[in-house]
Structure formats: structure tokens, C-alpha cells
N, C-alpha and C positions, 0 to 999 in steps of 0.2 A: 335305078339310079343309086349309086353308092356315095354316101356322104360320111366323112370321118367326123366324129364328134369328140372333142377333147373334154374330159370330165374333170372338174376341180376336186381336190381331196374331200371337201365337205359333202359332195354328192356321190362319191364312190360307194357309199353304202347301198345305193340303189343299183349299181352296176357290178356287184360282187367284187369290188376292188379294182376293176379295170380302169386304166387311165384314159383309154379311148375306146369308143364303140362305133359300130357302123349303123347308119340309119338311112331312111329313104323319105322322100317328099319333094314336092314341087316348091313349097314355101317353108319357112321356119315353122309356122304353125303345123303344117303337115308332118314335118320332121319330128317335132316334139310329141305329137299324137302317136307317131310310129314308135318312138322310143318308149312311150308309156306302155305299149303292148308287150314289150319284153323286159322293161325295167319299171315295174309298178311303183308309183309314187314320185317319180322324177319330174313329171310334167308340172305337178302342183308346186314344186320348188322353183320352177323357172317362170311359169305363166300364172297370172291371176286376173280373172275377169276378161280373158281374151287378149291381154296385153302382157308384155314382159314385166316381171316384177321390178320394182323400183331399184332394188339393190342387187340386181343381177345384170352383168354386162355380157353381151353376146357379140362375138366377132365372126364375120364371114371372110375367110381369107385375109385376116388381119385388119378388116375394116369394121368399125363399130356400126352395127345394124340400125342403131337409133338414128343415124344420119343417112340411112338408105330408106327402107320402107318398114322398119321395125319388124314385127312378127310376120308381116306379109312379104318380107324380102324373098325374092325368087332364088332358087338354088339350081345348080347344074351338077351333073355327074362329076365326081372328083373334087368337089368343094370340101373345105375344112371349116368346121364350125367350132369355135372355142367358147366355152362357157366359163365366166369368171365372176365370183362374188365380188361386189364392190367392197373396198376396204376403207374403213374409217379409223382414225387414230385419236389418241389422246383420251383424256378423262376430264369430265366437268369438275371433278374433285382435285385434279392436279393443280398445284400452286405454281404460278410463273416465277422464274428467277428474278431477283432484284436487278434492276437495270445496271449494266456495266460489269456484272459478276463474270459472265462468260468472256467478255472482251478483255477484262483485266487479267484473267488467267492466261489467255493466249499471248498477251503482250508481256507476260512475266511480271506483272504488277501485283499479283495476289499472293 
């Protein structure tokens, strides 16, 4: 059973720079174990304690697996699995703009 796995830039160090690799497995857990046999270290970046890491999103054919069966999601031949790191933005140290500054500039008032 061939599954295409799309690898994000941050994990490509484990796949020798490859953007996509092929894997096998009946479930996501099996697939990640299979990937580990050829790409040592990758599984620990995706799975922790038998569950998907909190800040890693995994999609099966464009559907978030957290809304299916998580790591136990079943796979079929020809599926595509996309791994994406969750993205957070901003900084706790960033200062908010004073109220009205952005709006005033857009209206030509500043």
C-alpha cells in the first residue's frame, strides 16, 4: 500500500531534503512507524506518547485527522498525508497600536 507523505520544510532534515516521501501502513500510527525505519528521528517530531503532538497538524486527503480517528485513522492505497506544523503568531512583548491609529491613516486623517 503506497501512501504519499508531504513533508514540511522543518522536517525535511529527516528526509534528506525531500518534499514528499512514500510510506506504508494501515493506520497513521503504522505509517509513522514505517517512515521511522527509513527516516530516523521523524516519528518523534510527529508523535508523542502514542498521540499526535499538539502543535503538528496532519491531514489525510485534505481532512484534518483530529476530526476523524487521530493517529488511528485508517489509510488506503493512494492516500496523501500532509504534515504541517501549527503556526502561531505575534509576540507577548509586542505593543498594541493606540486605538484609531490604523483607522485614521486609512481615512487620510493622520
